[in-house]
C-alpha positions, 0 to 999 in steps of 0.5 A, a space after each residue: 754854514 756858508 759865509 760870503 765876503 761882501 763886496 762888488 761881487 759876494 765870494 765864498 770865504 768860508 764853509 763849515 760843517 753844521 754837525 762837526 763844525 769843520 771848516 771845508 777847504 776853499 780856494 779862490 772862493 771855490 769850495 774844493 771838497 765834497 759837501 752835502 748842502 740842503 735848503 728847505 722852506 717849510 710850507 703849509 701843514 708844517 709846524 714850521 710854516 714859512 721858516 727857511 732853513 739850510 745847512 752844510 754837512 761834510 762828507 764824513 758827517 753825511 755818511 754817518 747821518 745816512 747810515 742810521 736811516 731806516 730806508 737806505 738812501 738811493 744810490 746810483 752811479 753818475 758817469 758825467 759830473 757837473 
């Protein structure tokens, strides 16, 4: 869950893991630890048609969740990080 300060320019003030509730570290409006952010808009043929959802997971919760996948997550090494 992301919370922004309202003002002339919206700045990131808080990111909380939607799974465990832990506040992730923010410095000067920048998230300074790893976070999995997901956004989805459900479309046609869905029971949630027209609903948008988003959430954030800390790295620990992300790894706990994907460990239970029947089909493992595809992992590749990336040498250039943006």
